[in-house]
C-alpha atoms as a printed R data frame, in Angstrom:
    type eleno elety resid chain resno       x      y       z
1   ATOM     1    CA   MET     A     1 -26.433 12.816 -10.003
2   ATOM     2    CA   PRO     A     2 -23.490 15.723  -9.760
3   ATOM     3    CA   TYR     A     3 -22.417 16.418  -6.842
4   ATOM     4    CA   THR     A     4 -20.167 19.536  -6.108
5   ATOM     5    CA   ILE     A     5 -16.632 19.700  -3.865
6   ATOM     6    CA   LYS     A     6 -15.818 22.660  -1.852
7   ATOM     7    CA   ILE     A     7 -12.387 23.922  -1.039
8   ATOM     8    CA   ASN     A     8 -12.722 25.595   2.413
9   ATOM     9    CA   ALA     A     9 -16.308 27.002   1.363
10  ATOM    10    CA   PRO     A    10 -17.239 28.566   5.296
11  ATOM    11    CA   LEU     A    11 -19.547 25.772   6.764
12  ATOM    12    CA   SER     A    12 -22.251 26.934   9.983
13  ATOM    13    CA   VAL     A    13 -22.352 25.685  13.076
14  ATOM    14    CA   GLN     A    14 -25.226 24.099  12.400
15  ATOM    15    CA   GLN     A    15 -24.186 21.860   9.078
16  ATOM    16    CA   VAL     A    16 -21.463 21.109  10.580
17  ATOM    17    CA   HIS     A    17 -23.176 19.484  14.211
18  ATOM    18    CA   ASP     A    18 -26.487 17.921  11.771
19  ATOM    19    CA   LEU     A    19 -23.854 16.354   9.972
20  ATOM    20    CA   TYR     A    20 -22.015 15.404  12.516
21  ATOM    21    CA   GLN     A    21 -25.255 14.303  14.616
22  ATOM    22    CA   GLN     A    22 -27.266 12.337  11.697
23  ATOM    23    CA   THR     A    23 -23.354  9.822  10.843
24  ATOM    24    CA   HIS     A    24 -22.543  8.699  14.135
25  ATOM    25    CA   PHE     A    25 -19.473 10.481  14.355
26  ATOM    26    CA   ASN     A    26 -17.626 10.085  17.406
27  ATOM    27    CA   LYS     A    27 -16.782 13.733  18.423
28  ATOM    28    CA   PRO     A    28 -18.281 16.124  21.405
29  ATOM    29    CA   ILE     A    29 -20.544 17.863  19.302
30  ATOM    30    CA   ASN     A    30 -22.946 19.401  22.302
31  ATOM    31    CA   ASP     A    31 -20.223 22.760  22.193
32  ATOM    32    CA   PRO     A    32 -21.364 25.627  19.314
33  ATOM    33    CA   THR     A    33 -18.158 27.710  20.454
34  ATOM    34    CA   ARG     A    34 -16.316 24.017  20.347
35  ATOM    35    CA   LEU     A    35 -17.322 23.482  17.077
36  ATOM    36    CA   GLN     A    36 -16.616 27.100  15.953
37  ATOM    37    CA   THR     A    37 -13.527 27.129  16.472
38  ATOM    38    CA   MET     A    38 -13.038 23.327  14.699
39  ATOM    39    CA   ILE     A    39 -14.032 25.246  12.257
40  ATOM    40    CA   ASP     A    40 -12.032 27.806  12.518
41  ATOM    41    CA   GLU     A    41  -9.208 26.340  12.689
42  ATOM    42    CA   THR     A    42  -8.952 23.509  10.103
43  ATOM    43    CA   PRO     A    43  -6.512 24.617   7.317
44  ATOM    44    CA   LEU     A    44  -8.229 23.397   5.280
45  ATOM    45    CA   VAL     A    45 -11.812 21.533   4.159
46  ATOM    46    CA   LEU     A    46 -13.640 20.073   1.661
47  ATOM    47    CA   SER     A    47 -17.018 20.210   1.578
48  ATOM    48    CA   MET     A    48 -20.175 17.799  -0.079
49  ATOM    49    CA   TRP     A    49 -23.478 19.376  -1.235
50  ATOM    50    CA   ASP     A    50 -26.422 18.624  -2.753
51  ATOM    51    CA   GLY     A    51 -27.827 21.235  -3.866
52  ATOM    52    CA   ALA     A    52 -27.828 23.975  -0.457
53  ATOM    53    CA   LYS     A    53 -27.268 20.353   1.323
54  ATOM    54    CA   LEU     A    54 -24.398 19.628   3.324
55  ATOM    55    CA   ILE     A    55 -24.120 16.207   2.426
56  ATOM    56    CA   GLY     A    56 -20.048 15.189   3.603
57  ATOM    57    CA   PHE     A    57 -16.644 16.493   4.136
58  ATOM    58    CA   ALA     A    58 -12.905 15.807   5.086
59  ATOM    59    CA   ARG     A    59 -11.544 17.813   7.509
60  ATOM    60    CA   CYS     A    60  -7.553 18.319   7.056
61  ATOM    61    CA   LEU     A    61  -5.049 19.305   9.430
62  ATOM    62    CA   THR     A    62  -1.366 20.463   6.885
63  ATOM    63    CA   ASP     A    63   0.960 22.369   5.981
64  ATOM    64    CA   PHE     A    64   0.546 21.867   2.447
65  ATOM    65    CA   GLU     A    65   4.426 21.018   2.260
66  ATOM    66    CA   TYR     A    66   5.516 17.521   3.185
67  ATOM    67    CA   CYS     A    67   2.506 16.243   5.992
68  ATOM    68    CA   SER     A    68  -1.268 16.271   5.675
69  ATOM    69    CA   TYR     A    69  -3.863 14.617   8.379
70  ATOM    70    CA   LEU     A    70  -7.109 13.715   7.802
71  ATOM    71    CA   SER     A    71  -9.069 14.143  10.543
72  ATOM    72    CA   ASP     A    72 -12.651 13.245   9.331
73  ATOM    73    CA   LEU     A    73 -14.118 12.107   6.479
74  ATOM    74    CA   LEU     A    74 -18.436 12.191   6.744
75  ATOM    75    CA   ILE     A    75 -21.017 10.780   3.642
76  ATOM    76    CA   LEU     A    76 -24.665 11.112   5.401
77  ATOM    77    CA   PRO     A    77 -26.183  7.646   5.417
78  ATOM    78    CA   ALA     A    78 -28.804  8.401   2.873
79  ATOM    79    CA   TYR     A    79 -25.843  9.203   0.381
80  ATOM    80    CA   GLU     A    80 -23.767  6.579   1.032
81  ATOM    81    CA   GLY     A    81 -23.008  3.733  -1.060
82  ATOM    82    CA   HIS     A    82 -22.100  6.227  -3.905
83  ATOM    83    CA   HIS     A    83 -18.846  6.589  -4.160
84  ATOM    84    CA   LEU     A    84 -19.074 10.048  -2.910
85  ATOM    85    CA   GLY     A    85 -15.846  9.107   0.360
86  ATOM    86    CA   ARG     A    86 -13.907  8.359  -2.463
87  ATOM    87    CA   GLN     A    87 -14.430 11.433  -5.093
88  ATOM    88    CA   LEU     A    88 -13.884 13.883  -1.598
89  ATOM    89    CA   MET     A    89 -10.288 11.532  -1.606
90  ATOM    90    CA   THR     A    90  -9.470 12.210  -4.630
91  ATOM    91    CA   THR     A    91 -10.435 15.540  -4.664
92  ATOM    92    CA   LEU     A    92  -8.141 15.698  -1.733
93  ATOM    93    CA   GLN     A    93  -5.445 14.242  -2.973
94  ATOM    94    CA   ALA     A    94  -5.560 15.995  -6.607
95  ATOM    95    CA   TYR     A    95  -5.784 19.648  -4.353
96  ATOM    96    CA   ILE     A    96  -2.501 18.848  -2.150
97  ATOM    97    CA   GLY     A    97  -0.546 17.380  -4.300
98  ATOM    98    CA   PRO     A    98   1.996 14.340  -4.754
99  ATOM    99    CA   ARG     A    99   4.757 15.504  -2.430
100 ATOM   100    CA   VAL     A   100   2.142 16.102   0.706
101 ATOM   101    CA   THR     A   101   1.817 13.061   2.704
102 ATOM   102    CA   LEU     A   102  -1.628 11.641   3.298
103 ATOM   103    CA   SER     A   103  -2.025 10.058   7.055
104 ATOM   104    CA   LEU     A   104  -5.410  9.491   8.478
105 ATOM   105    CA   LYS     A   105  -6.271  7.298  11.724
106 ATOM   106    CA   ALA     A   106  -8.777  5.416  11.347
107 ATOM   107    CA   ALA     A   107 -12.100  3.507  13.152
108 ATOM   108    CA   ASP     A   108 -11.989 -0.438  12.960
109 ATOM   109    CA   SER     A   109 -15.511  0.242  10.658
110 ATOM   110    CA   ALA     A   110 -13.843  2.118   8.748
111 ATOM   111    CA   ILE     A   111 -10.455  1.146   6.873
112 ATOM   112    CA   GLY     A   112 -12.245 -1.602   4.384
113 ATOM   113    CA   PHE     A   113 -12.829  1.641   3.526
114 ATOM   114    CA   TYR     A   114 -10.027  3.506   2.991
115 ATOM   115    CA   GLU     A   115  -7.751 -0.125   1.704
116 ATOM   116    CA   ARG     A   116 -10.967  0.438  -1.626
117 ATOM   117    CA   ILE     A   117  -9.765  3.733  -1.919
118 ATOM   118    CA   GLY     A   118  -5.710  2.716  -1.966
119 ATOM   119    CA   CYS     A   119  -4.722  4.302   1.618
């Protein structure tokens, strides 16, 4: 099934809150003002959609020239196992280009995923 990846598409606090909550990502998400600031101040967000439903996203802090730090990568549990995280990473790397170094700090449980996709 084809999914849509959007770059810096508008996201609501509720959409972002629900995504973090459903993926059990370890982030303080109960402060809507803080979440809104995070959304507004992140220079690069790739969001993945199944129709109008937000099913995943990658959030990056970047200067678009030398470095990009992948802060968060989330896929709803119901959509796991379909290489959607890999699609987000491929799109992200194509968007920032070969001159920009992509770095990340992964939880122990996520290291295997990043190794499988070449990070």
